[in-house]
N, C-alpha and C positions, 0 to 999 in steps of 0.2 A: 498225164498218171493219173494211176493205178489211189485210191483211198489210201489201202494200207498201204501203199508205197509212199505215198506225201506222209501220214500220218508216222510211217518207223520212220523217216529222213528230217522229220520236227524233231521225234522224240532221242535220234544219236544227235542234232546240232544241240537240243538244250541239256543232255549228258553231257557233250562236251566243253558247253560253256562252263557248266558247275564244277566239272575238275578242274578247267584251267582255273576258276575263281581262288578255288580252294588250294593249287598247288602254288601258282604262283598272283595275289591277290594283286602285292602292287602291280606288276607287270600290267594287270587285266585293268586297273585302276588307270594307270596311262597310257592303255588302249581305248576306253571309255573315255577319256578326256581330250583325247589327240582325234578321234572320232567327232566329239562333242563340238570341239572349234573347228572342224575342219567346214561341220555343217549349219555354226552359226555365221562362219566368214561365207559360206557359200550366200546364204538368207542375206547378208548384207552386202555383198558385191551385188548382187539381183535388186535392190534397194536402190542403190546408186546408181547403177545401169539404168532401172526405170523412171528415177528423177531425175537424170538429165537428159534424157529421151522428152519428156512430157517438158522440160522447159524451152 
């Protein structure tokens, strides 16, 4: 992907995220919380998996 196209795409995503946060901050907060919960649950599951393998 050309550098200018990549930079433009990043700016479009950033502007959209700012618009979404300003337009509906409660929903944006819920999305961030859901993503964080998914990440922490995934890491926890990997930890449990590897602890059962090493036992």
